[in-house]
C-alpha positions in Angstrom: -9.8 13.1 5.3 -13.3 13.4 4.2 -14.0 12.2 0.9 -16.7 14.5 -0.7 -16.9 12.1 -4.3 -20.2 12.2 -5.5 -19.5 10.8 -9.2 -20.0 7.3 -9.7 -19.2 6.8 -13.2 -17.2 3.7 -14.0 -14.7 3.0 -16.8 -14.2 -0.4 -17.2 -13.2 -2.0 -20.5 -9.9 -4.2 -21.9 -7.8 -1.1 -21.8 -5.4 -0.1 -18.9 -6.6 2.9 -17.2 -2.9 3.7 -15.4 0.5 3.8 -16.7 2.6 0.8 -17.3 6.3 1.6 -16.3 9.1 -1.0 -17.0 11.5 -0.8 -14.3 14.1 -3.2 -15.4 16.5 0.1 -16.9 16.7 1.5 -13.1 19.3 -0.3 -12.1 21.3 -0.8 -15.7 24.2 1.4 -17.3 22.5 3.0 -20.5 21.4 6.6 -19.3 19.3 7.5 -22.0 17.0 4.0 -21.0 17.3 5.2 -17.3 16.1 8.6 -18.1 13.0 7.3 -19.6 11.8 5.4 -16.6 12.5 8.0 -14.6 10.6 10.8 -16.2 7.5 8.3 -17.1 7.7 7.8 -12.7 7.5 11.4 -12.5 4.6 11.7 -14.8 2.6 8.8 -13.4 3.2 10.6 -10.0 2.0 14.4 -10.9 -0.7 12.9 -12.5 -2.6 10.2 -10.0 0.1 9.0 -7.9 -0.2 4.6 -9.3 1.2 2.9 -12.6 1.5 -0.5 -13.1 5.2 -1.8 -12.9 6.5 -4.3 -15.0 10.3 -5.3 -15.4 10.2 -5.7 -11.4 12.5 -9.3 -12.5 10.9 -11.0 -9.2 10.1 -15.3 -9.5 6.4 -15.8 -10.4 6.3 -18.5 -8.3 7.4 -16.7 -4.9 4.2 -14.7 -5.8 2.3 -17.5 -6.4 3.3 -19.3 -2.9 1.9 -15.9 -1.0 -1.1 -16.5 -2.4 -1.8 -20.0 -2.2 -0.4 -19.1 1.4 -2.9 -16.5 1.9 -6.3 -18.6 0.3 -5.0 -21.4 3.6 -4.8 -19.4 5.8 -8.7 -18.1 5.4 -9.8 -20.8 4.9 -8.8 -21.7 8.3 -12.3 -22.0 10.7 -12.6 -18.8 12.5 -12.0 -20.0 15.7 -8.6 -21.0 14.2 -7.8 -17.6 12.8 -8.9 -15.3 15.5 -6.3 -17.4 17.9 -3.5 -14.6 16.1 -6.3 -12.0 16.4 -4.4 -8.5 15.6 -6.1 -7.0 18.8 -3.7 -9.1 20.9 -0.9 -7.5 19.4 0.8 -4.5 21.2 2.5 -3.9 17.4 -1.4 -4.2 15.6 0.5 -7.6 13.8 -1.8 -10.8 13.2 -5.5 -11.4 12.1 -8.4 -9.1 11.3 -12.2 -10.4 11.0 -14.3 -9.4 7.9 -16.0 -5.5 8.9 -13.1 -5.2 11.2 -12.2 -1.6 9.2 -13.3 1.6 7.8 -12.5 3.7 6.0 -15.1 5.3 4.1 -16.7 7.5 6.8 -20.4 6.8 6.9 -20.6 3.7 5.2 -21.0 0.2 6.3 -17.9 -1.4 7.4 -15.2 -2.6 4.8 -16.4 -6.4 3.5 -12.7 -8.3 3.4 -10.5 -9.6 6.4 -6.8 -9.5 6.8 -3.3 -10.7 7.9 -0.7 -8.2 9.1 2.9 -8.7 8.7 5.7 -6.2 9.4 9.4 -6.4 10.6 10.0 -9.1 13.4 11.3 -7.4 16.7 11.3 -8.7 19.8 9.1 -7.7 22.0 11.7 -6.5 24.8 13.4 -4.7 22.0 14.0 -0.9 22.7 12.2 -0.4 19.6 9.2 -2.0 20.7 8.7 0.0 23.2 9.6 3.6 21.6 8.1 3.1 17.8 4.1 2.7 16.6 3.8 -0.3 15.3 7.2 -2.2 15.8 7.3 -5.5 17.6 6.8 -9.6 17.5 4.7 -10.6 14.5 2.0 -13.3 14.9 2.3 -17.0 13.2 0.1 -19.5 12.7 1.2 -22.9 14.1 -0.2 -25.0 11.5 0.9 -23.6 9.0 4.2 -24.9 8.5 5.2 -22.6 5.2 3.6 -19.9 6.2 5.8 -18.4 7.4 8.6 -18.8 5.6 7.2 -17.8 3.2 5.7 -14.5 4.0 9.2 -13.3 5.3 10.9 -14.4 1.6 8.4 -11.9 0.2 8.9 -9.4 2.9 12.7 -9.4 2.2 11.9 -9.0 -1.3 9.6 -6.1 -1.1 11.4 -3.9 0.3 14.2 -4.7 -2.1 11.9 -3.5 -5.0 11.1 -0.7 -2.6 14.8 0.5 -2.8 14.8 0.5 -6.7 11.3 2.6 -6.8 12.7 5.3 -4.6 16.3 5.4 -6.0 13.3 6.5 -9.3 11.4 8.9 -7.6 14.1 10.3 -6.3 16.0 11.0 -9.4 12.1 11.4 -10.3 12.5 14.7 -8.2 15.9 15.6 -9.4 17.5 14.8 -6.0 20.7 12.4 -6.2 19.8 8.5 -6.1 20.3 8.3 -2.5 18.2 10.7 -0.9 15.8 8.0 0.8 18.7 6.3 2.0 18.6 7.0 5.3 14.3 7.0 5.4 14.4 3.3 4.5 16.6 2.4 8.0 14.9 0.2 10.2 11.2 1.2 8.5 7.6 0.9 9.5 6.6 -1.6 6.7 3.5 -3.8 6.7 3.1 -7.0 4.3 -0.9 -6.8 4.4 -3.0 -9.5 3.3 -6.6 -9.6 2.2 -9.7 -11.7 1.3 -12.6 -9.9 0.0 -15.7 -12.9 -0.2 -17.7 -12.8 -2.8 -20.4 -9.7 -2.3 -24.1 -10.9 -1.2 -26.1 -10.8 -4.5 -28.3 -7.6 -2.8 -25.8 -6.0 -0.7 -26.3 -2.8 1.1 -26.0 0.2 -1.8 -22.5 1.7 0.4 -21.5 -1.6 1.2 -17.1 -2.1 -0.3 -14.7 -4.5 -0.4 -12.7 -1.6 0.7 -13.7 1.8 1.2 -12.7 4.8 -0.7 -9.6 6.5 0.6 -6.2 7.1 0.6 -2.8 5.3 1.8 -1.0 6.8 5.4 2.3 6.3 4.1 5.4 7.0 1.4 4.7 4.1 -0.8 2.1 0.8 -1.2 2.9 -1.8 -3.3 0.1 -3.7 -4.6 0.1 -7.4 -5.6 -3.5 -8.3 -6.8 -4.9 -11.5 -8.5 -6.9 -12.2 -11.6 -10.7 -10.6 -10.4 -10.2 -7.2 -10.6 -12.4 -4.8 -8.1 -10.0 -1.9 -7.5 -10.8 1.7 -8.9 -9.0 4.8 -8.8 -10.3 8.3 -8.8 -9.7 10.4 -12.0 -10.0 14.0 -10.5 -9.8 15.4 -13.7 -12.8 13.1 -14.8 -14.7 12.9 -11.8 -15.1 8.7 -12.5 -13.7 6.2 -11.6 -11.2 4.1 -13.1 -11.0 0.2 -13.0 -7.5 -0.8 -12.4 -7.6 -4.1 -14.3 -5.2 -6.4 -13.2 -2.1 -7.0 -15.4 -0.6 -9.8 -15.3 2.7 -10.5 -13.7 2.4 -6.3 -12.5 2.9 -4.9 -9.4 0.4 -1.8 -9.2 2.1 0.9 -7.3 0.6 3.9 -5.7 1.9 6.6 -3.3 0.4 7.8 -0.4 -0.4 10.7 2.0 3.2 11.0 3.2 4.9 11.3 0.4 2.3 13.8 -1.1 3.2 15.9 2.3 6.8 15.6 1.8 6.7 16.6 -2.1 4.4 19.3 -0.9 1.2 18.2 -3.0 3.5 17.7 -6.3 2.9 14.4 -6.5 -0.3 12.5 -5.5 -2.0 10.3 -3.0 -5.3 9.2 -5.0 -8.2 7.6 -3.2 -8.9 4.0 -4.3 -11.7 1.6 -3.0 -12.3 -2.0 -4.3 -15.4 -3.4 -4.7 -15.5 -7.1 -5.6 -19.0 -7.5 -8.1 -17.2 -10.5 -10.0 -19.5 -12.9 -7.5 -16.0 -15.0 -6.3 -13.3 -14.5 -3.8 -10.7 -12.1 -4.6 -7.3 -12.1 -3.0 -4.8 -9.4 -2.6 -1.1 -8.5 -0.9 -0.8 -4.7 -0.6 2.6 -4.1 1.2 2.7 -0.7 2.7 6.0 1.5 3.1 6.2 4.1 5.4 9.5 4.3 6.7 12.1 5.4 9.5 10.0 6.4 12.6 12.5 8.8 13.4 13.3 10.3 9.6 11.7 13.7 9.7 9.2 14.3 6.6 9.5 17.9 5.7 8.7 20.1 2.5 11.7 18.6 -0.5 13.5 21.8 -1.7 13.1 21.1 -5.2 9.1 20.8 -4.7 8.9 24.5 -3.8 8.7 27.7 -6.4 10.4 30.5 -5.8 8.6 32.8 -3.4 6.0 29.5 -2.1 6.0 28.0 1.5 5.2 24.6 2.6 1.7 23.8 2.7 2.7 20.7 5.7 4.2 21.5 8.8 7.3 19.2 9.2 6.6 15.9 10.9 8.3 12.7 11.8 7.4 9.1 10.2 5.9 8.1 13.6 4.0 11.1 14.3 2.4 11.0 11.1 1.8 7.3 11.3 0.0 8.4 14.4 -1.8 10.6 13.4 -3.5 8.6 10.2 -4.3 5.7 12.2 -6.1 7.6 14.7 -8.6 9.1 12.2 -8.9 6.0 10.6 -9.7 3.5 13.8 -11.6 6.4 16.5 -8.9 6.2 18.6 -5.4 7.1 19.5 -2.4 5.3 18.8 
């Protein structure tokens, strides 16, 4: 998408600028508490499509291990990291060097390095031959706990996504299992990110992560305590600092969910600027769904006499479109 933001006011204070949703009641038996969670999700999705997620029940020691293994990987010498370069993987897995991506047009490349992990699919599997971003992962050989930690976290995120999608379905007036087929054999990417401390006098347009919207359906972000994530406030024409909230995840919707809901639910522009003077780590989990699933306007998102704003498309087709637009090449 083309970015034309001009506001540069940033709201930074100790108050949280995004709503907090406790999802613990989604799987409970209290109908009233469940309905309250569903309404909170709906309100957040109609506004910015961003909220803090608490009450998820995920073991904090797992989160700490993920950050520790991520830091250990990025601390390696460049030649060791490049042994698993993403450019060597047909499935876009492995290491992406600093400034390897430019998310904001006409700006310097993003000041971050990353590592991509997906579902483990053998290279000779039919799915690897057929679908975008599908195939074997690339694992560092000298970090013995790295793979087990990331695979445990990946599975944990899949379970959390299932709960969140149930809440989203109910928030749209749909059956709780509406997104069940969408979750079968999905495209889902775990991405480790490292933002170095930004130089004292950087290029005025340099950012850790340029202003963008996410490509897929839903993102679960684990961020450290450094801060730097900013979310665009369409109504106030300003950037809101998404302050770290201990023990929480930040949930946001991507372009696919906005398309699916005919623009009712928002995929909002966000960026990262690391002003802390310290290194920053974050771990987004991008869920895009079953590549063969067709994304067509959800009936409950059409008013009487209204027509869909977007053509029907498969998950695979949508993701190829978004990657091609970002990386300026065909996928």
